[in-house]
N, C-alpha and C positions, 0 to 999 in steps of 0.2 A: 504493500500500500504506500509507504513513504517514497519508494522509488518512483512510482507513477506520478506522485505529486511533484517530486523533484524534477522529473523530465518535463512535466507540464510547465513548471515555473521557468525552466531554462528555455523552453520554446517561446514562451511569452516575452522573455527579456532578450531574445536574440543572442544568448550566451550558449556557445556550443559545448564548451568544457570549462572546468575550473581553471585550467591554465590560461584560457582566453580571458577570463575575468581578471586573473592575477596580472596578466600582461597589460591589460587596460588600466588597472590601478597603478601599476609601476610607471606606466607612461604618463599618467596624470600627475603623479608625484614629481617626476622628473621635469616635465614641461611647465607645470604651474607652480613648482616650488612650494608644495603644500605637504602636510603630514598625511600618513596613510589613512588614519581614521577619518580625516576630512575628505580625502579622495573617495573613500567608500561612500560616505554620505552624499557627496556631490554626484557620484555615479548613480546612486539610487534616485536622487532627485531628477537628474537628467533623463533617466530611462524609465521613470515612473514605476519603480519596483519597490517592494516593501523591504525594510531593513532586515527582517527575518530571512528573506531569500538570500540577501547578501551575506548574512551571518552564516548560513549553512555553507556557502561557498568559501568563506574565510576559514571556517573550521576544517575544511578538507585540505587546506594548504598550510602546513605547519610553519613555513617561513613567513608568510604574510601574517599569520596568527601571532607569531612571536614578535614581529615588528610592531604590530598594533598593541600588543601587551606591553612592550617596552615604552611606547609612547604614553600609554595610560598610566604606567608606573611613574614616568617622569613628571606628569602633571598631577600626581597624587590622586588619580581617579580610582586606582586599585592599589592594594598593599604590595610592596616589593618583597620578593622571597629573600630569605637570608643569604642564599648562595645562588648564583646563576652562571651557567656556562655561556660562553660567547657564541653568537650565531655566525 
């Protein structure tokens, strides 16, 4: 059941794969000089998709997820772990 919904959401948002989504976010970060978190929000706004859809794509890519987590830690949105390995 969740796989069917995920495929439907990807078809509606013109995202073919998680890597396409990540590449688009990386491009926005580089071109617009913005944070990853902000790029995801902007992507959702421009493509008229829900944050939950983007969240499921972010969760599938550990590198993007880690970058957003570090940004959130830096602005004290979430608590920093005691020890962290570099990415």
